[in-house]
LODREN-627170 format. One line per 4 residues: number of its first residue (from 1); their letters; for each residue x, y, z of N, C-alpha, C, O. Coordinates in nm, 4 decimals, decimal comma. Layout:
<atoms>
NUM	A	X Y Z X Y Z X Y Z X Y Z ~ ...
</atoms>
This chain:
<atoms>
1	MCAA	-3,5191 4,1427 5,2935 -3,4900 4,0117 5,3610 -3,6163 3,9556 5,3882 -3,6352 3,8430 5,3423 ~ -3,7084 4,0092 5,4534 -3,8257 3,9587 5,4771 -3,9132 3,8905 5,3435 -3,9685 3,7808 5,3355 ~ -3,9021 3,9994 5,2455 -3,9552 3,9231 5,1190 -3,8731 3,7823 5,0621 -3,9373 3,6996 4,9972 ~ -3,7551 3,7651 5,0855 -3,6915 3,6563 5,0721 -3,7295 3,5536 5,1589 -3,7544 3,4437 5,1094
5	LLGM	-3,7384 3,5701 5,2804 -3,7964 3,4416 5,3900 -3,9283 3,4140 5,3356 -3,9550 3,2950 5,3194 ~ -4,0113 3,4957 5,3059 -4,1336 3,4637 5,2764 -4,1362 3,3947 5,1444 -4,2232 3,3084 5,1328 ~ -4,0642 3,4143 5,0508 -4,0435 3,3440 4,9346 -4,0115 3,2109 4,9783 -4,0948 3,1216 4,9625 ~ -3,9232 3,1924 5,0204 -3,8568 3,0527 5,0709 -3,9509 2,9820 5,1616 -3,9343 2,8615 5,1803
9	MFVS	-4,0460 3,0442 5,2185 -4,1527 2,9656 5,3190 -4,2397 2,9000 5,1841 -4,2569 2,7787 5,1723 ~ -4,2829 2,9852 5,1006 -4,3793 2,9428 5,0128 -4,3129 2,8402 4,9051 -4,3875 2,7606 4,8481 ~ -4,2138 2,8409 4,8848 -4,1455 2,7185 4,8036 -4,1377 2,6027 4,8773 -4,1762 2,4986 4,8241 ~ -4,0908 2,6008 5,0014 -4,0808 2,4825 5,0748 -4,2040 2,4396 5,1325 -4,2102 2,3260 5,1796
13	CGSS	-4,3283 2,5349 5,1358 -4,4493 2,4531 5,1626 -4,4840 2,4097 5,0166 -4,5229 2,2931 5,0105 ~ -4,4799 2,4631 4,9217 -4,5293 2,4172 4,8010 -4,4591 2,2780 4,7664 -4,5280 2,1819 4,7322 ~ -4,3298 2,2704 4,7755 -4,2500 2,1554 4,7498 -4,3087 2,0312 4,8322 -4,3521 1,9302 4,7769 ~ -4,3046 2,0515 4,9781 -4,3536 1,9497 5,0554 -4,4934 1,8907 5,0266 -4,5144 1,7720 5,0517
17	KEVA	-4,6037 1,9816 4,9670 -4,7459 1,9341 4,9359 -4,7179 1,8417 4,8428 -4,7713 1,7317 4,8570 ~ -4,6199 1,8662 4,7157 -4,6079 1,7988 4,6156 -4,5566 1,6548 4,6633 -4,5971 1,5507 4,6116 ~ -4,4714 1,6593 4,7583 -4,3915 1,5258 4,7622 -4,5000 1,4458 4,8667 -4,5121 1,3233 4,8673 ~ -4,5685 1,5285 4,9456 -4,6539 1,4423 5,0369 -4,7650 1,3825 4,9218 -4,7786 1,2603 4,9258
21	KAPE	-4,8282 1,4394 4,8419 -4,9249 1,3935 4,7584 -4,8987 1,2654 4,6483 -4,9760 1,1763 4,6133 ~ -4,7570 1,2933 4,6080 -4,7150 1,2111 4,5111 -4,7353 1,0486 4,5755 -4,8042 0,9678 4,5132 ~ -4,6673 1,0107 4,7074 -4,7097 0,8511 4,7268 -4,8613 0,8473 4,7438 -4,8978 0,7316 4,7229 ~ -4,9504 0,9156 4,7692 -5,0689 0,8947 4,8129 -5,1196 0,8598 4,6562 -5,1752 0,7517 4,6369
25	KQQE	-5,1055 0,9247 4,5792 -5,1520 0,9066 4,4343 -5,1200 0,7708 4,3681 -5,1966 0,6989 4,3040 ~ -4,9956 0,7528 4,3965 -4,9273 0,6456 4,3575 -4,9891 0,5222 4,4132 -5,0149 0,4341 4,3313 ~ -5,0165 0,5012 4,5351 -5,0855 0,4121 4,6141 -5,1855 0,3709 4,5523 -5,1973 0,2559 4,5102 ~ -5,2914 0,4859 4,5369 -5,4058 0,4578 4,4560 -5,4040 0,4062 4,3260 -5,4859 0,3231 4,2865
29	CNEC	-5,3117 0,4534 4,2567 -5,3004 0,3849 4,1186 -5,2716 0,2373 4,1252 -5,3248 0,1602 4,0454 ~ -5,1824 0,1933 4,2254 -5,1381 0,0571 4,2187 -5,2496 -0,0445 4,2509 -5,2475 -0,1535 4,1938 ~ -5,3576 -0,0116 4,3488 -5,4806 -0,0620 4,3606 -5,5466 -0,0911 4,2264 -5,6076 -0,1978 4,2197 ~ -5,5440 -0,0104 4,1147 -5,6219 -0,0111 4,0032 -5,5523 -0,0845 3,8981 -5,6003 -0,0689 3,7858
33	LSTK	-5,4341 -0,1730 3,9092 -5,3678 -0,2505 3,8259 -5,4336 -0,3395 3,7721 -5,5013 -0,3989 3,8559 ~ -5,4489 -0,3859 3,6479 -5,5166 -0,4923 3,5792 -5,4454 -0,6254 3,6123 -5,3254 -0,6160 3,6383 ~ -5,5015 -0,7470 3,6151 -5,4364 -0,8479 3,6584 -5,4812 -0,9687 3,5484 -5,5770 -0,9343 3,4792 ~ -5,4409 -1,0724 3,5268 -5,4753 -1,1655 3,4147 -5,6319 -1,2347 3,4904 -5,6898 -1,3190 3,4218
37	DAIR	-5,6759 -1,2084 3,5872 -5,8221 -1,2401 3,6169 -5,9033 -1,1269 3,6299 -6,0196 -1,1390 3,6683 ~ -5,8481 -1,0030 3,5983 -5,9649 -0,8983 3,6181 -5,8886 -0,7646 3,5436 -5,7698 -0,7320 3,5438 ~ -5,9857 -0,7130 3,4916 -5,9260 -0,5912 3,4533 -5,9825 -0,4675 3,5224 -6,1038 -0,4686 3,5437 ~ -5,9262 -0,3827 3,5528 -5,9230 -0,2494 3,6204 -5,8962 -0,1372 3,5489 -5,7979 -0,1185 3,4773
41	VEGS	-5,9653 -0,0803 3,5653 -5,9682 0,0758 3,4971 -6,0093 0,1913 3,5761 -6,1155 0,1935 3,6382 ~ -5,9243 0,2886 3,5739 -5,9633 0,4003 3,6381 -6,0223 0,5347 3,5645 -5,9663 0,5691 3,4605 ~ -6,1056 0,5932 3,6015 -6,1993 0,7053 3,5535 -6,1529 0,8168 3,6444 -6,0767 0,7933 3,7381 ~ -6,2036 0,9524 3,6145 -6,1887 1,0689 3,6784 -6,3005 1,1581 3,6212 -6,3598 1,1337 3,5161
45	FMAQ	-6,3249 1,2722 3,7075 -6,4030 1,3913 3,6697 -6,3869 1,4968 3,7650 -6,3651 1,4669 3,8824 ~ -6,3942 1,6052 3,7327 -6,3554 1,7100 3,7975 -6,4832 1,7882 3,8454 -6,5674 1,8055 3,7574 ~ -6,5086 1,8327 3,9563 -6,6187 1,8941 3,9886 -6,5787 2,0373 4,0655 -6,5094 2,0370 4,1672 ~ -6,6179 2,1295 4,0197 -6,5810 2,2851 4,0642 -6,6693 2,3210 4,1884 -6,6297 2,4013 4,2729
49	FENQ	-6,7791 2,2640 4,1952 -6,8556 2,3052 4,3301 -6,8899 2,2068 4,3916 -6,9028 2,0980 4,3355 ~ -6,9103 2,2237 4,5108 -6,9596 2,1329 4,6185 -7,0668 2,0348 4,5664 -7,0658 1,9126 4,5814 ~ -7,1697 2,1174 4,4954 -7,3076 2,0698 4,4784 -7,3052 1,9693 4,3567 -7,3991 1,8971 4,3229 ~ -7,1807 1,9775 4,2966 -7,1679 1,8950 4,1582 -7,0997 1,7750 4,2109 -7,0738 1,6870 4,1289
53	FPKA	-7,0646 1,7561 4,3415 -6,9988 1,6218 4,3822 -7,0811 1,4927 4,3447 -7,0193 1,4133 4,2737 ~ -7,1846 1,4645 4,3730 -7,2565 1,3321 4,3535 -7,2415 1,2986 4,2050 -7,2023 1,1895 4,1636 ~ -7,2757 1,4005 4,1305 -7,2721 1,3705 3,9803 -7,1334 1,3535 3,9041 -7,1221 1,2818 3,8047 ~ -7,0211 1,4319 3,9644 -6,8836 1,3980 3,9526 -6,8465 1,2672 3,9880 -6,7659 1,2043 3,9195
57	KQAA	-6,9058 1,2143 4,1034 -6,8506 1,0744 4,1583 -6,9251 0,9877 4,0640 -6,8660 0,8817 4,0434 ~ -7,0525 1,0030 3,9920 -7,1031 0,8975 3,8988 -7,0261 0,9168 3,7680 -7,0055 0,8233 3,6906 ~ -6,9850 1,0400 3,7469 -6,9166 1,0725 3,6067 -6,7917 0,9835 3,5716 -6,7693 0,9178 3,4700 ~ -6,7173 1,0008 3,6853 -6,6078 0,9262 3,7163 -6,6161 0,7827 3,6980 -6,5397 0,7160 3,6282
61	RNNA	-6,7195 0,7374 3,7691 -6,7497 0,5647 3,7666 -6,7688 0,5553 3,5972 -6,6884 0,4907 3,5300 ~ -6,8652 0,6151 3,5460 -6,8952 0,5871 3,4054 -6,7739 0,6221 3,2939 -6,7773 0,5731 3,1810 ~ -6,6890 0,6936 3,3288 -6,6119 0,7206 3,2508 -6,5007 0,6068 3,2593 -6,4235 0,5780 3,1679 ~ -6,5055 0,5518 3,3755 -6,4044 0,4007 3,4037 -6,4913 0,3040 3,3042 -6,4404 0,2597 3,2013
65	RQEL	-6,5872 0,2829 3,3313 -6,6709 0,1859 3,2600 -6,6668 0,2163 3,1247 -6,6889 0,1223 3,0484 ~ -6,6434 0,3277 3,0758 -6,6334 0,3454 2,9070 -6,5136 0,2987 2,8670 -6,5086 0,2250 2,7685 ~ -6,3984 0,3339 2,9367 -6,2781 0,2911 2,9142 -6,2653 0,1288 2,9190 -6,2020 0,0641 2,8355 ~ -6,3183 0,0866 3,0030 -6,3139 -0,0542 3,0399 -6,3997 -0,1248 2,9100 -6,3413 -0,2188 2,8561
69	ARIM	-6,5153 -0,0921 2,8628 -6,5564 -0,1485 2,7292 -6,4708 -0,0971 2,6392 -6,4631 -0,1835 2,5519 ~ -6,4207 -0,0312 2,6178 -6,3454 -0,0139 2,5000 -6,2253 -0,1043 2,5216 -6,2025 -0,1767 2,4246 ~ -6,1518 -0,1167 2,6134 -6,0319 -0,2052 2,6325 -6,0975 -0,3722 2,6030 -6,0326 -0,4589 2,5445 ~ -6,2301 -0,3909 2,6543 -6,2741 -0,5069 2,6559 -6,3226 -0,5549 2,5249 -6,3184 -0,6769 2,5090
73	KTKI	-6,3578 -0,4985 2,4494 -6,3947 -0,4810 2,3016 -6,2815 -0,5006 2,2168 -6,2900 -0,5905 2,1332 ~ -6,1753 -0,4316 2,2234 -6,0413 -0,4552 2,1654 -5,9922 -0,5740 2,1762 -5,9504 -0,6277 2,0736 ~ -5,9854 -0,6432 2,3018 -5,9374 -0,7775 2,3523 -6,0164 -0,8723 2,3044 -5,9628 -0,9640 2,2421 ~ -6,1468 -0,8718 2,3206 -6,2316 -0,9795 2,2427 -6,1955 -1,0097 2,0955 -6,1766 -1,1174 2,0390
77	ESVV	-6,1907 -0,8526 2,0395 -6,1842 -0,8751 1,9043 -6,0389 -0,9597 1,8660 -6,0369 -1,0398 1,7725 ~ -5,9277 -0,9335 1,9438 -5,8050 -0,9784 1,9204 -5,8168 -1,1213 1,9409 -5,7730 -1,2035 1,8604 ~ -5,8815 -1,1536 2,0587 -5,9320 -1,3241 2,0775 -5,9766 -1,3795 1,9787 -5,9349 -1,4893 1,9420 ~ -6,0895 -1,2997 1,9042 -6,1763 -1,3856 1,8229 -6,0844 -1,4159 1,6927 -6,0778 -1,5221 1,6308
81	EDYS	-6,0107 -1,2870 1,6657 -5,9283 -1,3064 1,5151 -5,8191 -1,4505 1,5476 -5,8171 -1,5477 1,4721 ~ -5,7461 -1,4409 1,6545 -5,6628 -1,5248 1,7101 -5,7427 -1,6840 1,6737 -5,7122 -1,7676 1,5886 ~ -5,8400 -1,6841 1,7621 -5,9179 -1,8458 1,7895 -5,9537 -1,8741 1,6463 -5,9274 -1,9866 1,6038 ~ -6,0061 -1,7933 1,5727 -6,0680 -1,8415 1,4329 -5,9903 -1,8693 1,3082 -6,0266 -1,9253 1,2048
85	STYI	-5,8619 -1,8114 1,3454 -5,7748 -1,8372 1,2401 -5,6709 -1,9444 1,2604 -5,5879 -1,9859 1,1796 ~ -5,6980 -1,9897 1,4152 -5,6251 -2,1006 1,4507 -5,7130 -2,2498 1,4390 -5,6734 -2,3570 1,3933 ~ -5,8515 -2,2135 1,4999 -5,9035 -2,3309 1,5064 -6,0132 -2,3428 1,3949 -6,0550 -2,4585 1,3898 ~ -6,0612 -2,2756 1,3219 -6,1980 -2,2999 1,2549 -6,1317 -2,2914 1,0938 -6,0553 -2,2098 1,0422
89	DGDA	-6,1969 -2,4115 1,0427 -6,1546 -2,4495 0,9410 -6,2326 -2,4110 0,8281 -6,3491 -2,4056 0,8674 ~ -6,2263 -2,3823 0,7108 -6,3091 -2,3217 0,6100 -6,3272 -2,1945 0,5885 -6,2266 -2,1243 0,5991 ~ -6,4498 -2,1314 0,5549 -6,5050 -2,0089 0,5689 -6,5137 -1,9415 0,7088 -6,6288 -1,9245 0,7492 ~ -6,3986 -1,8943 0,8016 -6,4420 -1,8481 0,9014 -6,4750 -1,7000 0,9117 -6,4643 -1,6516 1,0244
93	QDFK	-6,5201 -1,6061 0,7953 -6,5426 -1,5152 0,8123 -6,6794 -1,4709 0,8889 -6,6985 -1,3763 0,9653 ~ -6,7603 -1,5636 0,8460 -6,9104 -1,5697 0,9012 -6,9012 -1,5906 1,0273 -6,9664 -1,5153 1,0996 ~ -6,8275 -1,6863 1,0836 -6,8109 -1,7567 1,2272 -6,7360 -1,6209 1,3102 -6,7863 -1,5917 1,4187 ~ -6,6304 -1,5473 1,2668 -6,5881 -1,4130 1,3209 -6,6675 -1,3476 1,3544 -6,6945 -1,3273 1,4728
97	QSVK	-6,7405 -1,2845 1,2312 -6,8235 -1,1595 1,2649 -6,9697 -1,2143 1,3490 -7,0570 -1,1318 1,3761 ~ -6,9822 -1,3328 1,3790 -7,0981 -1,3739 1,4591 -7,0379 -1,3763 1,5896 -7,1145 -1,3292 1,6737 ~ -6,9239 -1,4158 1,6375 -6,8687 -1,4068 1,7577 -6,8476 -1,2786 1,7859 -6,8885 -1,2254 1,8891 ~ -6,7897 -1,2272 1,7063 -6,7678 -1,0346 1,7359 -6,8807 -0,9894 1,7980 -6,8814 -0,9494 1,9144
101	DLSR	-7,0002 -0,9945 1,7082 -7,0877 -0,9469 1,7396 -7,1834 -0,9922 1,8871 -7,2364 -0,9130 1,9650 ~ -7,1844 -1,1201 1,8935 -7,2142 -1,1738 2,0494 -7,1107 -1,1285 2,1474 -7,1571 -1,0797 2,2505 ~ -6,9820 -1,1341 2,1376 -6,9109 -1,0889 2,2152 -6,9140 -0,9275 2,2379 -6,8828 -0,8843 2,3488 ~ -6,9427 -0,8591 2,1580 -6,9805 -0,7121 2,1953 -7,0859 -0,6980 2,3008 -7,0706 -0,6390 2,4077
105	SVVD	-7,2060 -0,7649 2,2551 -7,3042 -0,7664 2,3317 -7,3018 -0,8103 2,4886 -7,3719 -0,7680 2,5805 ~ -7,2049 -0,9027 2,4900 -7,1752 -0,9428 2,6282 -7,0790 -0,8503 2,6827 -7,0736 -0,8377 2,8050 ~ -6,9966 -0,7788 2,6024 -6,9340 -0,6752 2,6952 -6,9944 -0,5792 2,7384 -6,9768 -0,5288 2,8493 ~ -7,0873 -0,5371 2,6387 -7,1695 -0,4342 2,7060 -7,2564 -0,4377 2,7938 -7,2970 -0,3312 2,8404
109	QTVS	-7,3203 -0,5920 2,8507 -7,3921 -0,6178 2,9332 -7,3030 -0,6145 3,0810 -7,3278 -0,5607 3,1890 ~ -7,2000 -0,6890 3,0383 -7,0984 -0,7339 3,1778 -7,0332 -0,5832 3,2379 -7,0324 -0,5554 3,3578 ~ -6,9825 -0,4987 3,1358 -6,9416 -0,3822 3,1822 -7,0355 -0,3053 3,2311 -6,9715 -0,2213 3,2944 ~ -7,1633 -0,2769 3,2436 -7,2441 -0,2047 3,2960 -7,2461 -0,2479 3,4463 -7,2729 -0,1654 3,5337
113	GAVP	-7,2178 -0,3768 3,4746 -7,2379 -0,4517 3,6293 -7,0610 -0,4554 3,6857 -7,0198 -0,5144 3,7855 ~ -6,9879 -0,3825 3,5979 -6,8370 -0,3614 3,6861 -6,8226 -0,3208 3,8043 -6,8462 -0,2000 3,8022 ~ -6,7983 -0,3520 3,9021 -6,7769 -0,3227 4,0067 -6,6657 -0,1974 4,0509 -6,5460 -0,2083 4,0244 ~ -6,7154 -0,0927 4,1128 -6,6057 -0,0067 4,1635 -6,5396 -0,0551 4,2863 -6,6026 -0,0837 4,3882
117	IKEW	-6,4032 -0,0643 4,2739 -6,3213 -0,1483 4,3936 -6,2766 -0,0334 4,4865 -6,2673 -0,0460 4,6086 ~ -6,2464 0,0940 4,4094 -6,1885 0,2161 4,4824 -6,2369 0,3459 4,4506 -6,2287 0,3756 4,3314 ~ -6,2858 0,4313 4,5281 -6,3119 0,5567 4,4867 -6,2459 0,6642 4,5895 -6,2284 0,6434 4,7096 ~ -6,2159 0,7718 4,5256 -6,1412 0,8727 4,6021 -6,1471 1,0328 4,5357 -6,1758 1,0493 4,4171
121	SEKM	-6,1253 1,1138 4,6008 -6,1353 1,2538 4,5385 -5,9718 1,3057 4,5894 -5,8867 1,2436 4,6532 ~ -5,9701 1,4291 4,5385 -5,8533 1,4983 4,5364 -5,8842 1,6533 4,5373 -5,9545 1,7009 4,4481 ~ -5,8457 1,7108 4,6111 -5,8591 1,8645 4,5824 -5,7577 1,9147 4,4829 -5,6444 1,8682 4,4956 ~ -5,7753 1,9879 4,4014 -5,6925 2,0464 4,3036 -5,7197 2,2093 4,3058 -5,7969 2,2694 4,3806
125	EKGT	-5,6391 2,2610 4,2081 -5,6464 2,3888 4,2065 -5,7970 2,4644 4,1586 -5,8306 2,5712 4,2097 ~ -5,8604 2,4125 4,0808 -5,9809 2,4259 3,9799 -6,0858 2,4058 4,0593 -6,1824 2,4821 4,0560 ~ -6,0781 2,2784 4,1575 -6,1950 2,2163 4,2035 -6,1525 2,0741 4,2680 -6,0350 2,0589 4,3015 ~ -6,2357 1,9814 4,2839 -6,2195 1,8585 4,3359 -6,2181 1,7422 4,2176 -6,3048 1,7442 4,1302
129	MFYS	-6,1244 1,6503 4,2197 -6,1131 1,5642 4,1082 -6,1606 1,4311 4,1743 -6,1044 1,3973 4,2785 ~ -6,2584 1,3536 4,1229 -6,2880 1,2366 4,1571 -6,2550 1,1371 4,0758 -6,2388 1,1517 3,9546 ~ -6,2396 0,9998 4,1546 -6,1402 0,9040 4,0652 -6,2484 0,7770 4,1175 -6,3031 0,7601 4,2265 ~ -6,2521 0,7158 4,0201 -6,3632 0,5485 4,0212 -6,2577 0,4255 3,9348 -6,2284 0,4095 3,8163
133	CVEL	-6,2256 0,3611 4,0491 -6,1442 0,2200 3,9856 -6,2735 0,1233 3,9932 -6,3384 0,0845 4,0904 ~ -6,2866 0,0993 3,8570 -6,3933 -0,0346 3,8234 -6,3055 -0,1656 3,8057 -6,1874 -0,1527 3,7737 ~ -6,3596 -0,2899 3,8255 -6,2823 -0,4031 3,8191 -6,4118 -0,4965 3,7103 -6,5329 -0,4760 3,7183 ~ -6,3616 -0,5726 3,6380 -6,4340 -0,6833 3,5726 -6,3636 -0,8245 3,5732 -6,2441 -0,8328 3,5449
137	SSNN	-6,4133 -0,8978 3,5948 -6,3747 -1,0330 3,6064 -6,3782 -1,0988 3,4731 -6,4781 -1,1033 3,4014 ~ -6,2380 -1,1601 3,4393 -6,2606 -1,2062 3,2983 -6,3270 -1,3231 3,2915 -6,3774 -1,3585 3,1850 ~ -6,3373 -1,4114 3,4235 -6,4457 -1,5086 3,4109 -6,5827 -1,4733 3,3879 -6,6590 -1,5532 3,3336 ~ -6,6255 -1,3420 3,4310 -6,7598 -1,3352 3,4017 -6,7723 -1,2927 3,2257 -6,8798 -1,3095 3,1681
141	ILDE	-6,6884 -1,2544 3,1748 -6,6947 -1,2261 3,0583 -6,7024 -1,3860 2,9786 -6,7993 -1,4076 2,9059 ~ -6,6121 -1,4776 2,9940 -6,5847 -1,5852 2,9523 -6,7438 -1,6666 2,9605 -6,8084 -1,7259 2,8742 ~ -6,7681 -1,6406 3,0929 -6,9216 -1,7309 3,1234 -7,0112 -1,6707 3,0260 -7,0665 -1,7466 2,9464 ~ -7,0325 -1,5526 3,0206 -7,1202 -1,4911 2,9481 -7,1109 -1,5373 2,8185 -7,2128 -1,5861 2,7696
145	IKNK	-6,9984 -1,5317 2,7450 -6,9547 -1,5600 2,6008 -7,0135 -1,7103 2,5720 -7,0815 -1,7377 2,4732 ~ -6,9729 -1,8106 2,6830 -7,0331 -1,9536 2,6926 -7,1566 -1,9663 2,6805 -7,2107 -2,0373 2,5958 ~ -7,2194 -1,8913 2,7733 -7,3908 -1,9157 2,7640 -7,4555 -1,8788 2,6485 -7,5485 -1,9446 2,6018 ~ -7,3988 -1,7453 2,5833 -7,4540 -1,7015 2,4672 -7,4469 -1,7641 2,3420 -7,5323 -1,7603 2,2534
149	VSND	-7,3151 -1,8349 2,3407 -7,2900 -1,9245 2,2258 -7,3449 -2,0457 2,2622 -7,3757 -2,1148 2,1651 ~ -7,3675 -2,0946 2,3713 -7,4599 -2,2275 2,3664 -7,6371 -2,2042 2,3432 -7,7232 -2,2921 2,3418 ~ -7,6509 -2,0853 2,3297 -7,7939 -2,0387 2,2715 -7,7994 -2,0467 2,1293 -7,8994 -2,0633 2,0594 ~ -7,6877 -2,0340 2,0965 -7,7039 -2,0149 1,9159 -7,6705 -2,1862 1,8463 -7,5621 -2,2438 1,8559
153	SKLR	-7,7526 -2,2228 1,8012 -7,7108 -2,3483 1,7425 -7,6084 -2,3628 1,6168 -7,5547 -2,4703 1,5898 ~ -7,5891 -2,2545 1,5497 -7,4806 -2,2432 1,4728 -7,3518 -2,2442 1,5039 -7,2637 -2,3200 1,4633 ~ -7,3441 -2,1308 1,5991 -7,2155 -2,1029 1,6612 -7,1944 -2,2141 1,7390 -7,0752 -2,2447 1,7386 ~ -7,2666 -2,2905 1,8092 -7,2453 -2,4093 1,9248 -7,1656 -2,5219 1,8272 -7,0840 -2,5994 1,8772
157	TDFE	-7,1976 -2,5233 1,6819 -7,1261 -2,6459 1,6540 -6,9841 -2,6097 1,6080 -6,9081 -2,6986 1,5694 ~ -6,9469 -2,4807 1,6115 -6,8221 -2,4576 1,5600 -6,7001 -2,4184 1,6556 -6,5793 -2,4290 1,6346 ~ -6,7833 -2,3594 1,7909 -6,7116 -2,3092 1,9050 -6,6519 -2,4121 1,9838 -6,7247 -2,5058 2,0166 ~ -6,5490 -2,4118 2,0150 -6,4809 -2,4964 2,1065 -6,4405 -2,4203 2,2272 -6,3414 -2,3484 2,2146
161	YEKF	-6,4987 -2,4240 2,3388 -6,4774 -2,3312 2,4424 -6,3418 -2,3311 2,5227 -6,2819 -2,2316 2,5633 ~ -6,3076 -2,4568 2,5365 -6,1781 -2,4565 2,6017 -6,0512 -2,4195 2,5135 -5,9431 -2,3963 2,5676 ~ -6,0650 -2,4156 2,3999 -5,9686 -2,3660 2,2917 -5,9871 -2,2086 2,3014 -5,8919 -2,1311 2,3113 ~ -6,1227 -2,1693 2,2974 -6,1467 -2,0018 2,3128 -6,0757 -1,9440 2,4362 -6,0020 -1,8454 2,4375
165	KQVF	-6,1146 -2,0315 2,5520 -6,0579 -2,0033 2,6705 -5,9127 -1,9741 2,6987 -5,8675 -1,8950 2,7816 ~ -5,8300 -2,0739 2,5914 -5,6840 -2,0662 2,6281 -5,6414 -1,9201 2,5316 -5,5526 -1,8408 2,5628 ~ -5,7072 -1,9132 2,4407 -5,6577 -1,7756 2,3524 -5,6893 -1,6699 2,4652 -5,6092 -1,5874 2,5092 ~ -5,8099 -1,6857 2,5012 -5,8691 -1,5524 2,5932 -5,7676 -1,5184 2,6892 -5,7262 -1,4036 2,7054
169	DKEM	-5,7211 -1,6371 2,7638 -5,6093 -1,6342 2,8904 -5,5057 -1,5665 2,8410 -5,4680 -1,4683 2,9049 ~ -5,4527 -1,5945 2,7460 -5,3382 -1,5555 2,6658 -5,3409 -1,4044 2,6562 -5,2494 -1,3349 2,7004 ~ -5,4311 -1,3641 2,6067 -5,4677 -1,2199 2,6025 -5,4786 -1,1638 2,7324 -5,4307 -1,0526 2,7542 ~ -5,5384 -1,2307 2,8241 -5,5376 -1,1551 2,9552 -5,4073 -1,1432 3,0277 -5,3774 -1,0531 3,1061
173	EKIS	-5,3216 -1,2611 2,9863 -5,1998 -1,2308 3,0483 -5,1044 -1,1047 2,9892 -5,0138 -1,0509 3,0528 ~ -5,1431 -1,0736 2,8638 -5,0645 -0,9842 2,8293 -5,1016 -0,8097 2,8929 -5,0320 -0,7096 2,8760 ~ -5,2096 -0,8190 2,9540 -5,2808 -0,6936 3,0215 -5,1919 -0,6887 3,1526 -5,1431 -0,5814 3,1880 ~ -5,1690 -0,8157 3,2312 -5,1057 -0,7531 3,3759 -4,9537 -0,7220 3,3413 -4,8934 -0,6528 3,4233
177	E	-4,8850 -0,7659 3,2281 -4,7507 -0,7743 3,2031 -4,6944 -0,6065 3,2283 -4,5754 -0,5785 3,2136
</atoms>
């Protein structure tokens, strides 16, 4: 009988911990949802020992930035494809490649400056999991692309910023859906 009571205590304590953790984790994730104005990405890293905590925090932030760069490069590539097929006459291949290359360098530069908006940790069975949510404003990327294009005389003649921005904004709206 004692064993049964002891077993029920462990089961009930375990389930209440899971119920208590779930809303907290859900709340954290909701703060890291992307919008049409900003892309937010969460990264994580596990530390087994306390002396690893500072490096784990940085690794979580770096993982988030890497994922952010991957997402942005994919989005920019899609925007360039849509924009060039819709608005560029003649041989758009050279234009597409130039804008893609330029955009990749812009993404690499701006992602390194992505701002951590929330960082937290959670005790796990095998250590402590560190999380970092980073944010990058879509306007930052657009402004940098505009600046880079304005410095390239060949691209500047073919590039219509407002039309590019329209395509970019449509792609950003897909993120927040």
